[in-house]
MIVEX-556010 format. One record per residue: residue number from 1; residue in three letters; x, y negated, z negated of N, C-alpha, C in turn. Coordinates in nm, 3 decimals. Example, Ala and Ser with C-alpha at 12.3 -4.5 7.8 and 13.67 -1.06 7.14 Angstrom:
2
<node pos="1" code="ALA" n_east="1.319" n_north="0.569" n_up="-0.780" ca_east="1.230" ca_north="0.450" ca_up="-0.780" c_east="1.320" c_north="0.330" c_up="-0.780"/>
<node pos="2" code="SER" n_east="1.285" n_north="0.225" n_up="-0.708" ca_east="1.367" ca_north="0.106" ca_up="-0.714" c_east="1.290" c_north="-0.003" c_up="-0.787"/>
//
This chain:
118
<node pos="1" code="MET" n_east="-9.032" n_north="-12.284" n_up="8.721" ca_east="-9.107" ca_north="-12.252" ca_up="8.840" c_east="-9.105" c_north="-12.101" c_up="8.868"/>
<node pos="2" code="LEU" n_east="-8.989" n_north="-12.037" n_up="8.843" ca_east="-8.984" ca_north="-11.892" ca_up="8.861" c_east="-9.069" c_north="-11.820" c_up="8.757"/>
<node pos="3" code="TYR" n_east="-9.070" n_north="-11.872" n_up="8.635" ca_east="-9.155" ca_north="-11.816" ca_up="8.530" c_east="-9.301" c_north="-11.824" c_up="8.575"/>
<node pos="4" code="GLU" n_east="-9.341" n_north="-11.939" n_up="8.624" ca_east="-9.478" ca_north="-11.958" ca_up="8.670" c_east="-9.512" c_north="-11.862" c_up="8.784"/>
<node pos="5" code="ALA" n_east="-9.423" n_north="-11.853" n_up="8.881" ca_east="-9.446" ca_north="-11.762" ca_up="8.994" c_east="-9.461" c_north="-11.618" c_up="8.946"/>
<node pos="6" code="ASP" n_east="-9.375" n_north="-11.579" n_up="8.852" ca_east="-9.377" ca_north="-11.442" ca_up="8.801" c_east="-9.507" c_north="-11.414" c_up="8.725"/>
<node pos="7" code="THR" n_east="-9.547" n_north="-11.505" n_up="8.638" ca_east="-9.667" ca_north="-11.480" ca_up="8.557" c_east="-9.795" c_north="-11.488" c_up="8.640"/>
<node pos="8" code="LYS" n_east="-9.791" n_north="-11.564" n_up="8.748" ca_east="-9.908" ca_north="-11.574" ca_up="8.835" c_east="-9.902" c_north="-11.474" c_up="8.951"/>
<node pos="9" code="THR" n_east="-9.796" n_north="-11.396" n_up="8.956" ca_east="-9.770" ca_north="-11.303" ca_up="9.066" c_east="-9.790" c_north="-11.369" c_up="9.203"/>
<node pos="10" code="THR" n_east="-9.723" n_north="-11.481" n_up="9.217" ca_east="-9.725" ca_north="-11.554" ca_up="9.343" c_east="-9.581" c_north="-11.577" c_up="9.388"/>
<node pos="11" code="ALA" n_east="-9.563" n_north="-11.611" n_up="9.511" ca_east="-9.429" ca_north="-11.633" ca_up="9.564" c_east="-9.369" c_north="-11.762" c_up="9.507"/>
<node pos="12" code="PRO" n_east="-9.240" n_north="-11.760" n_up="9.475" ca_east="-9.176" ca_north="-11.883" ca_up="9.428" c_east="-9.191" c_north="-11.999" c_up="9.526"/>
<node pos="13" code="SER" n_east="-9.193" n_north="-11.971" n_up="9.655" ca_east="-9.207" ca_north="-12.078" ca_up="9.754" c_east="-9.341" c_north="-12.150" c_up="9.740"/>
<node pos="14" code="VAL" n_east="-9.445" n_north="-12.078" n_up="9.700" ca_east="-9.577" ca_north="-12.139" ca_up="9.679" c_east="-9.572" c_north="-12.233" c_up="9.560"/>
<node pos="15" code="VAL" n_east="-9.513" n_north="-12.188" n_up="9.451" ca_east="-9.501" ca_north="-12.273" ca_up="9.332" c_east="-9.417" c_north="-12.395" c_up="9.365"/>
<node pos="16" code="LEU" n_east="-9.310" n_north="-12.377" n_up="9.437" ca_east="-9.223" ca_north="-12.487" ca_up="9.476" c_east="-9.299" c_north="-12.588" c_up="9.562"/>
<node pos="17" code="ALA" n_east="-9.375" n_north="-12.539" n_up="9.658" ca_east="-9.451" ca_north="-12.628" ca_up="9.747" c_east="-9.560" c_north="-12.703" c_up="9.672"/>
<node pos="18" code="ASP" n_east="-9.619" n_north="-12.640" n_up="9.569" ca_east="-9.728" ca_north="-12.702" ca_up="9.494" c_east="-9.680" c_north="-12.785" c_up="9.375"/>
<node pos="19" code="PHE" n_east="-9.549" n_north="-12.790" n_up="9.353" ca_east="-9.496" ca_north="-12.864" ca_up="9.238" c_east="-9.537" c_north="-13.011" c_up="9.252"/>
<node pos="20" code="PRO" n_east="-9.590" n_north="-13.071" n_up="9.144" ca_east="-9.648" ca_north="-13.205" ca_up="9.156" c_east="-9.547" c_north="-13.319" c_up="9.180"/>
<node pos="21" code="ILE" n_east="-9.420" n_north="-13.296" n_up="9.152" ca_east="-9.316" ca_north="-13.396" ca_up="9.177" c_east="-9.203" c_north="-13.329" c_up="9.252"/>
<node pos="22" code="ASP" n_east="-9.116" n_north="-13.408" n_up="9.311" ca_east="-9.000" ca_north="-13.351" ca_up="9.378" c_east="-8.905" c_north="-13.296" c_up="9.273"/>
<node pos="23" code="PRO" n_east="-8.880" n_north="-13.165" n_up="9.277" ca_east="-8.790" ca_north="-13.107" ca_up="9.176" c_east="-8.645" c_north="-13.145" c_up="9.204"/>
<node pos="24" code="ASP" n_east="-8.563" n_north="-13.131" n_up="9.104" ca_east="-8.420" ca_north="-13.151" ca_up="9.119" c_east="-8.373" c_north="-13.063" c_up="9.235"/>
<node pos="25" code="PRO" n_east="-8.288" n_north="-13.114" n_up="9.323" ca_east="-8.244" ca_north="-13.034" ca_up="9.439" c_east="-8.178" c_north="-12.901" c_up="9.401"/>
<node pos="26" code="PHE" n_east="-8.100" n_north="-12.900" n_up="9.294" ca_east="-8.036" ca_north="-12.775" ca_up="9.253" c_east="-8.142" c_north="-12.674" c_up="9.207"/>
<node pos="27" code="ALA" n_east="-8.240" n_north="-12.721" n_up="9.130" ca_east="-8.348" ca_north="-12.633" ca_up="9.084" c_east="-8.428" c_north="-12.581" c_up="9.203"/>
<node pos="28" code="ALA" n_east="-8.456" n_north="-12.668" n_up="9.299" ca_east="-8.531" ca_north="-12.625" ca_up="9.417" c_east="-8.453" c_north="-12.520" c_up="9.496"/>
<node pos="29" code="ASP" n_east="-8.320" n_north="-12.538" n_up="9.505" ca_east="-8.237" ca_north="-12.439" ca_up="9.574" c_east="-8.243" c_north="-12.304" c_up="9.502"/>
<node pos="30" code="LEU" n_east="-8.237" n_north="-12.305" n_up="9.371" ca_east="-8.244" ca_north="-12.180" ca_up="9.295" c_east="-8.377" c_north="-12.110" c_up="9.315"/>
<node pos="31" code="VAL" n_east="-8.486" n_north="-12.184" n_up="9.304" ca_east="-8.619" ca_north="-12.124" ca_up="9.320" c_east="-8.636" c_north="-12.069" c_up="9.461"/>
<node pos="32" code="ALA" n_east="-8.601" n_north="-12.148" n_up="9.561" ca_east="-8.615" ca_north="-12.102" ca_up="9.700" c_east="-8.523" c_north="-11.983" c_up="9.728"/>
<node pos="33" code="GLY" n_east="-8.401" n_north="-11.989" n_up="9.679" ca_east="-8.306" ca_north="-11.881" ca_up="9.702" c_east="-8.347" c_north="-11.752" c_up="9.635"/>
<node pos="34" code="VAL" n_east="-8.392" n_north="-11.761" n_up="9.511" ca_east="-8.440" ca_north="-11.640" ca_up="9.442" c_east="-8.560" c_north="-11.583" c_up="9.517"/>
<node pos="35" code="GLY" n_east="-8.651" n_north="-11.670" n_up="9.558" ca_east="-8.768" ca_north="-11.621" ca_up="9.631" c_east="-8.730" c_north="-11.552" c_up="9.761"/>
<node pos="36" code="GLU" n_east="-8.637" n_north="-11.611" n_up="9.832" ca_east="-8.595" ca_north="-11.556" ca_up="9.961" c_east="-8.525" c_north="-11.421" c_up="9.947"/>
<node pos="37" code="HIS" n_east="-8.449" n_north="-11.403" n_up="9.840" ca_east="-8.369" ca_north="-11.282" ca_up="9.821" c_east="-8.420" c_north="-11.191" c_up="9.708"/>
<node pos="38" code="GLN" n_east="-8.542" n_north="-11.215" n_up="9.662" ca_east="-8.590" ca_north="-11.147" ca_up="9.541" c_east="-8.589" c_north="-10.995" c_up="9.552"/>
<node pos="39" code="GLY" n_east="-8.623" n_north="-10.940" n_up="9.665" ca_east="-8.622" ca_north="-10.794" ca_up="9.680" c_east="-8.484" c_north="-10.737" c_up="9.655"/>
<node pos="40" code="ASP" n_east="-8.383" n_north="-10.793" n_up="9.719" ca_east="-8.245" ca_north="-10.746" ca_up="9.699" c_east="-8.197" c_north="-10.773" c_up="9.557"/>
<node pos="41" code="ILE" n_east="-8.233" n_north="-10.889" n_up="9.504" ca_east="-8.192" ca_north="-10.925" ca_up="9.367" c_east="-8.251" c_north="-10.826" c_up="9.268"/>
<node pos="42" code="ASP" n_east="-8.381" n_north="-10.800" n_up="9.279" ca_east="-8.447" ca_north="-10.707" ca_up="9.186" c_east="-8.392" c_north="-10.566" c_up="9.199"/>
<node pos="43" code="GLN" n_east="-8.359" n_north="-10.526" n_up="9.320" ca_east="-8.301" ca_north="-10.392" ca_up="9.339" c_east="-8.166" c_north="-10.383" c_up="9.269"/>
<node pos="44" code="LEU" n_east="-8.085" n_north="-10.486" n_up="9.279" ca_east="-7.954" ca_north="-10.487" ca_up="9.213" c_east="-7.970" c_north="-10.488" c_up="9.061"/>
<node pos="45" code="ILE" n_east="-8.060" n_north="-10.569" n_up="9.010" ca_east="-8.086" ca_north="-10.571" ca_up="8.865" c_east="-8.132" c_north="-10.434" c_up="8.819"/>
<node pos="46" code="GLY" n_east="-8.224" n_north="-10.374" n_up="8.893" ca_east="-8.275" ca_north="-10.242" ca_up="8.857" c_east="-8.167" c_north="-10.136" c_up="8.854"/>
<node pos="47" code="ARG" n_east="-8.070" n_north="-10.146" n_up="8.943" ca_east="-7.961" ca_north="-10.049" ca_up="8.946" c_east="-7.872" c_north="-10.059" c_up="8.822"/>
<node pos="48" code="PHE" n_east="-7.857" n_north="-10.178" n_up="8.768" ca_east="-7.770" ca_north="-10.197" ca_up="8.652" c_east="-7.844" c_north="-10.188" c_up="8.518"/>
<node pos="49" code="ALA" n_east="-7.974" n_north="-10.189" n_up="8.520" ca_east="-8.054" ca_north="-10.187" ca_up="8.397" c_east="-8.072" c_north="-10.043" c_up="8.351"/>
<node pos="50" code="LYS" n_east="-7.986" n_north="-9.999" n_up="8.262" ca_east="-7.994" ca_north="-9.862" ca_up="8.210" c_east="-8.120" c_north="-9.845" c_up="8.125"/>
<node pos="51" code="ASP" n_east="-8.204" n_north="-9.750" n_up="8.163" ca_east="-8.325" ca_north="-9.716" ca_up="8.089" c_east="-8.425" c_north="-9.830" c_up="8.078"/>
<node pos="52" code="TRP" n_east="-8.416" n_north="-9.930" n_up="8.166" ca_east="-8.510" ca_north="-10.042" ca_up="8.168" c_east="-8.559" c_north="-10.061" c_up="8.310"/>
<node pos="53" code="SER" n_east="-8.689" n_north="-10.069" n_up="8.328" ca_east="-8.740" ca_north="-10.111" ca_up="8.458" c_east="-8.748" c_north="-10.263" c_up="8.454"/>
<node pos="54" code="ILE" n_east="-8.738" n_north="-10.325" n_up="8.567" ca_east="-8.742" ca_north="-10.471" ca_up="8.571" c_east="-8.877" c_north="-10.524" c_up="8.520"/>
<node pos="55" code="GLU" n_east="-8.982" n_north="-10.447" n_up="8.539" ca_east="-9.115" ca_north="-10.487" ca_up="8.492" c_east="-9.124" c_north="-10.489" c_up="8.340"/>
<node pos="56" code="ARG" n_east="-9.044" n_north="-10.408" n_up="8.272" ca_east="-9.048" ca_north="-10.402" ca_up="8.125" c_east="-8.969" c_north="-10.514" c_up="8.058"/>
<node pos="57" code="MET" n_east="-8.884" n_north="-10.581" n_up="8.134" ca_east="-8.802" ca_north="-10.688" ca_up="8.076" c_east="-8.890" c_north="-10.807" c_up="8.042"/>
<node pos="58" code="PRO" n_east="-8.853" n_north="-10.880" n_up="7.935" ca_east="-8.926" ca_north="-11.005" ca_up="7.909" c_east="-8.918" c_north="-11.097" c_up="8.032"/>
<node pos="59" code="VAL" n_east="-9.024" n_north="-11.169" n_up="8.058" ca_east="-9.032" ca_north="-11.254" ca_up="8.177" c_east="-8.916" c_north="-11.352" c_up="8.184"/>
<node pos="60" code="VAL" n_east="-8.880" n_north="-11.412" n_up="8.073" ca_east="-8.770" ca_north="-11.508" ca_up="8.071" c_east="-8.640" c_north="-11.437" c_up="8.110"/>
<node pos="61" code="ASP" n_east="-8.611" n_north="-11.323" n_up="8.050" ca_east="-8.488" ca_north="-11.249" ca_up="8.082" c_east="-8.484" c_north="-11.211" c_up="8.229"/>
<node pos="62" code="ARG" n_east="-8.593" n_north="-11.160" n_up="8.279" ca_east="-8.601" ca_north="-11.116" ca_up="8.418" c_east="-8.568" c_north="-11.232" c_up="8.513"/>
<node pos="63" code="ASN" n_east="-8.622" n_north="-11.348" n_up="8.485" ca_east="-8.598" ca_north="-11.461" ca_up="8.574" c_east="-8.462" c_north="-11.524" c_up="8.554"/>
<node pos="64" code="LEU" n_east="-8.408" n_north="-11.520" n_up="8.435" ca_east="-8.269" ca_north="-11.565" ca_up="8.416" c_east="-8.173" c_north="-11.473" c_up="8.489"/>
<node pos="65" code="LEU" n_east="-8.200" n_north="-11.344" n_up="8.485" ca_east="-8.117" ca_north="-11.250" ca_up="8.561" c_east="-8.129" c_north="-11.276" c_up="8.711"/>
<node pos="66" code="ARG" n_east="-8.248" n_north="-11.303" n_up="8.758" ca_east="-8.267" ca_north="-11.332" ca_up="8.900" c_east="-8.186" c_north="-11.455" c_up="8.942"/>
<node pos="67" code="ILE" n_east="-8.192" n_north="-11.559" n_up="8.861" ca_east="-8.115" ca_north="-11.680" ca_up="8.891" c_east="-7.967" c_north="-11.649" c_up="8.891"/>
<node pos="68" code="GLY" n_east="-7.922" n_north="-11.579" n_up="8.787" ca_east="-7.780" ca_north="-11.545" ca_up="8.777" c_east="-7.732" c_north="-11.461" c_up="8.894"/>
<node pos="69" code="VAL" n_east="-7.808" n_north="-11.362" n_up="8.931" ca_east="-7.769" ca_north="-11.276" ca_up="9.042" c_east="-7.769" c_north="-11.355" c_up="9.173"/>
<node pos="70" code="TYR" n_east="-7.869" n_north="-11.439" n_up="9.191" ca_east="-7.870" ca_north="-11.523" ca_up="9.310" c_east="-7.743" c_north="-11.608" c_up="9.318"/>
<node pos="71" code="GLU" n_east="-7.706" n_north="-11.671" n_up="9.207" ca_east="-7.585" ca_north="-11.753" ca_up="9.207" c_east="-7.461" c_north="-11.669" c_up="9.233"/>
<node pos="72" code="LEU" n_east="-7.454" n_north="-11.550" n_up="9.174" ca_east="-7.338" ca_north="-11.465" ca_up="9.197" c_east="-7.327" c_north="-11.423" c_up="9.342"/>
<node pos="73" code="LEU" n_east="-7.439" n_north="-11.397" n_up="9.405" ca_east="-7.439" ca_north="-11.349" ca_up="9.544" c_east="-7.429" c_north="-11.462" c_up="9.647"/>
<node pos="74" code="GLU" n_east="-7.498" n_north="-11.570" n_up="9.623" ca_east="-7.516" ca_north="-11.671" ca_up="9.727" c_east="-7.454" c_north="-11.807" c_up="9.698"/>
<node pos="75" code="ARG" n_east="-7.404" n_north="-11.827" n_up="9.579" ca_east="-7.346" ca_north="-11.958" ca_up="9.542" c_east="-7.203" c_north="-11.940" c_up="9.491"/>
<node pos="76" code="PRO" n_east="-7.109" n_north="-11.912" n_up="9.581" ca_east="-6.971" ca_north="-11.892" ca_up="9.538" c_east="-6.908" c_north="-12.018" c_up="9.479"/>
<node pos="77" code="ASP" n_east="-6.973" n_north="-12.133" n_up="9.498" ca_east="-6.924" ca_north="-12.257" ca_up="9.439" c_east="-6.949" c_north="-12.264" c_up="9.288"/>
<node pos="78" code="VAL" n_east="-7.033" n_north="-12.175" n_up="9.237" ca_east="-7.062" ca_north="-12.172" ca_up="9.093" c_east="-6.975" c_north="-12.063" c_up="9.031"/>
<node pos="79" code="PRO" n_east="-6.885" n_north="-12.100" n_up="8.939" ca_east="-6.796" ca_north="-12.000" ca_up="8.877" c_east="-6.875" c_north="-11.894" c_up="8.800"/>
<node pos="80" code="VAL" n_east="-6.823" n_north="-11.773" n_up="8.801" ca_east="-6.886" ca_north="-11.661" ca_up="8.730" c_east="-6.910" c_north="-11.697" c_up="8.583"/>
<node pos="81" code="ALA" n_east="-6.809" n_north="-11.753" n_up="8.518" ca_east="-6.822" ca_north="-11.788" ca_up="8.376" c_east="-6.938" c_north="-11.885" c_up="8.353"/>
<node pos="82" code="ALA" n_east="-6.957" n_north="-11.979" n_up="8.443" ca_east="-7.066" ca_north="-12.076" ca_up="8.429" c_east="-7.201" c_north="-12.008" c_up="8.448"/>
<node pos="83" code="VAL" n_east="-7.210" n_north="-11.918" n_up="8.546" ca_east="-7.335" ca_north="-11.845" ca_up="8.570" c_east="-7.375" c_north="-11.770" c_up="8.444"/>
<node pos="84" code="ILE" n_east="-7.283" n_north="-11.694" n_up="8.389" ca_east="-7.313" ca_north="-11.611" ca_up="8.272" c_east="-7.341" c_north="-11.697" c_up="8.150"/>
<node pos="85" code="SER" n_east="-7.257" n_north="-11.796" n_up="8.126" ca_east="-7.273" ca_north="-11.882" ca_up="8.008" c_east="-7.408" c_north="-11.953" c_up="8.006"/>
<node pos="86" code="GLU" n_east="-7.446" n_north="-12.010" n_up="8.118" ca_east="-7.574" ca_north="-12.082" ca_up="8.124" c_east="-7.692" c_north="-11.986" c_up="8.103"/>
<node pos="87" code="ALA" n_east="-7.687" n_north="-11.870" n_up="8.166" ca_east="-7.796" ca_north="-11.774" ca_up="8.151" c_east="-7.807" c_north="-11.725" c_up="8.006"/>
<node pos="88" code="VAL" n_east="-7.694" n_north="-11.698" n_up="7.944" ca_east="-7.694" ca_north="-11.652" ca_up="7.804" c_east="-7.750" c_north="-11.760" c_up="7.713"/>
<node pos="89" code="GLU" n_east="-7.706" n_north="-11.882" n_up="7.732" ca_east="-7.755" ca_north="-11.992" ca_up="7.648" c_east="-7.907" c_north="-12.007" c_up="7.659"/>
<node pos="90" code="LEU" n_east="-7.959" n_north="-12.000" n_up="7.781" ca_east="-8.103" ca_north="-12.011" ca_up="7.800" c_east="-8.177" c_north="-11.891" c_up="7.740"/>
<node pos="91" code="ALA" n_east="-8.120" n_north="-11.773" n_up="7.754" ca_east="-8.183" ca_north="-11.654" ca_up="7.695" c_east="-8.188" c_north="-11.665" c_up="7.543"/>
<node pos="92" code="GLN" n_east="-8.081" n_north="-11.712" n_up="7.482" ca_east="-8.078" ca_north="-11.727" ca_up="7.337" c_east="-8.180" c_north="-11.831" c_up="7.291"/>
<node pos="93" code="ARG" n_east="-8.198" n_north="-11.933" n_up="7.370" ca_east="-8.288" ca_north="-12.042" ca_up="7.331" c_east="-8.435" c_north="-12.007" c_up="7.355"/>
<node pos="94" code="TYR" n_east="-8.465" n_north="-11.939" n_up="7.466" ca_east="-8.605" ca_north="-11.924" ca_up="7.507" c_east="-8.660" c_north="-11.782" c_up="7.507"/>
<node pos="95" code="SER" n_east="-8.579" n_north="-11.683" n_up="7.470" ca_east="-8.630" ca_north="-11.547" ca_up="7.475" c_east="-8.611" c_north="-11.478" c_up="7.341"/>
<node pos="96" code="THR" n_east="-8.594" n_north="-11.348" n_up="7.342" ca_east="-8.589" ca_north="-11.270" ca_up="7.219" c_east="-8.451" c_north="-11.278" c_up="7.154"/>
<node pos="97" code="GLU" n_east="-8.442" n_north="-11.228" n_up="7.034" ca_east="-8.317" ca_north="-11.229" ca_up="6.958" c_east="-8.206" c_north="-11.151" c_up="7.030"/>
<node pos="98" code="GLU" n_east="-8.241" n_north="-11.045" n_up="7.100" ca_east="-8.143" ca_north="-10.961" ca_up="7.169" c_east="-8.115" c_north="-11.006" c_up="7.312"/>
<node pos="99" code="SER" n_east="-8.188" n_north="-11.102" n_up="7.362" ca_east="-8.180" ca_north="-11.138" ca_up="7.503" c_east="-8.044" c_north="-11.191" c_up="7.545"/>
<node pos="100" code="GLY" n_east="-7.980" n_north="-11.269" n_up="7.463" ca_east="-7.849" ca_north="-11.323" ca_up="7.498" c_east="-7.749" c_north="-11.213" c_up="7.530"/>
<node pos="101" code="ARG" n_east="-7.744" n_north="-11.114" n_up="7.443" ca_east="-7.650" ca_north="-11.002" ca_up="7.466" c_east="-7.689" c_north="-10.921" c_up="7.589"/>
<node pos="102" code="PHE" n_east="-7.818" n_north="-10.899" n_up="7.605" ca_east="-7.866" ca_north="-10.823" ca_up="7.720" c_east="-7.830" c_north="-10.894" c_up="7.851"/>
<node pos="103" code="VAL" n_east="-7.860" n_north="-11.022" n_up="7.862" ca_east="-7.832" ca_north="-11.099" ca_up="7.982" c_east="-7.681" c_north="-11.105" c_up="8.007"/>
<node pos="104" code="ASN" n_east="-7.604" n_north="-11.126" n_up="7.902" ca_east="-7.458" ca_north="-11.130" ca_up="7.914" c_east="-7.405" c_north="-10.998" c_up="7.970"/>
<node pos="105" code="GLY" n_east="-7.448" n_north="-10.888" n_up="7.915" ca_east="-7.401" ca_north="-10.757" ca_up="7.960" c_east="-7.441" c_north="-10.727" c_up="8.104"/>
<node pos="106" code="MET" n_east="-7.566" n_north="-10.757" n_up="8.136" ca_east="-7.614" ca_north="-10.731" ca_up="8.272" c_east="-7.538" c_north="-10.814" c_up="8.375"/>
<node pos="107" code="LEU" n_east="-7.529" n_north="-10.944" n_up="8.351" ca_east="-7.462" ca_north="-11.029" ca_up="8.450" c_east="-7.313" c_north="-11.000" c_up="8.456"/>
<node pos="108" code="GLY" n_east="-7.253" n_north="-10.965" n_up="8.343" ca_east="-7.111" ca_north="-10.930" ca_up="8.344" c_east="-7.083" c_north="-10.808" c_up="8.431"/>
<node pos="109" code="ARG" n_east="-7.166" n_north="-10.705" n_up="8.416" ca_east="-7.147" ca_north="-10.584" ca_up="8.497" c_east="-7.176" c_north="-10.609" c_up="8.645"/>
<node pos="110" code="ILE" n_east="-7.280" n_north="-10.686" n_up="8.672" ca_east="-7.313" ca_north="-10.717" ca_up="8.811" c_east="-7.201" c_north="-10.800" c_up="8.874"/>
<node pos="111" code="ALA" n_east="-7.149" n_north="-10.897" n_up="8.800" ca_east="-7.041" ca_north="-10.983" ca_up="8.852" c_east="-6.918" c_north="-10.901" c_up="8.886"/>
<node pos="112" code="GLU" n_east="-6.888" n_north="-10.799" n_up="8.805" ca_east="-6.772" ca_north="-10.715" ca_up="8.835" c_east="-6.783" c_north="-10.649" c_up="8.972"/>
<node pos="113" code="GLU" n_east="-6.906" n_north="-10.617" n_up="9.012" ca_east="-6.926" ca_north="-10.553" ca_up="9.142" c_east="-6.933" c_north="-10.654" c_up="9.256"/>
<node pos="114" code="VAL" n_east="-7.008" n_north="-10.762" n_up="9.237" ca_east="-7.032" ca_north="-10.852" ca_up="9.350" c_east="-6.928" c_north="-10.963" c_up="9.364"/>
<node pos="115" code="ARG" n_east="-6.855" n_north="-10.990" n_up="9.256" ca_east="-6.747" ca_north="-11.090" ca_up="9.262" c_east="-6.624" c_north="-11.038" c_up="9.188"/>
<node pos="116" code="PRO" n_east="-6.566" n_north="-10.932" n_up="9.237" ca_east="-6.453" ca_north="-10.870" ca_up="9.167" c_east="-6.329" c_north="-10.959" c_up="9.156"/>
<node pos="117" code="GLU" n_east="-6.322" n_north="-11.065" n_up="9.235" ca_east="-6.205" ca_north="-11.151" ca_up="9.234" c_east="-6.203" c_north="-11.248" c_up="9.117"/>
<node pos="118" code="ARG" n_east="-6.306" n_north="-11.251" n_up="9.039" ca_east="-6.314" ca_north="-11.351" ca_up="8.932" c_east="-6.195" c_north="-11.341" c_up="8.845"/>
//
């Protein structure tokens, strides 16, 4: 849903509202949460992305980072290791050859700042 919102340049809440079936509650929470906090999330990603603008990132990577950052900031019930591991696995499966390492490095550095107690 976030991929769709990004490629159509529409709000995640619109995609969520127009989804033809009731999405999994956890997925709906992620989409709604990323949409609600996207400005802050993108600003944080941009601050940690050395020599990369968020617009230049592959769409899959950008949205996996958004989900990961949302979970790190707003879902303390999700362990840091799980956030990073899931994002890396999805990046390796659905994005470029380098995406797993990129997502791992970005989320690891962001987690050190926003959840230093890990």
